[in-house]
C-alpha positions, 0 to 999 in steps of 0.5 A, a space after each residue: 500490304 504486297 510487295 509489287 513485283 518489279 521491284 529489281 532484285 526479283 524472281 518476276 511472275 512466270 519464273 522469267 530470269 533475267 541475265 545480268 539481273 540485281 542479284 543482293 536483293 533476292 533471298 535466298 529461296 528465290 535463289 535458288 528457285 532461279 539456279 533450279 530455273 536456270 539449270 531447266 533452261 541449261 537442259 533443255 538448251 543441251 536437247 535442243 542442240 542435241 536435236 539439231 545436231 541429230 538432224 544435220 548429221 541426219 543429212 551430211 551423211 544422207 548427201 554424201 551418198 
């Protein structure tokens, strides 16, 4: 019998991470996978923030002249 992907504490299919999710039921591998996914999301978020700041800085420089 296959485990239901909706079991509380399990990483959902597709790698969706739920903030505040119960972690006690996760295996070491699942926790490592979760950490990797969170790190990738942090990197993606930081890059988007850098891009937005770059656009803002360019606009501010343009309108100051």
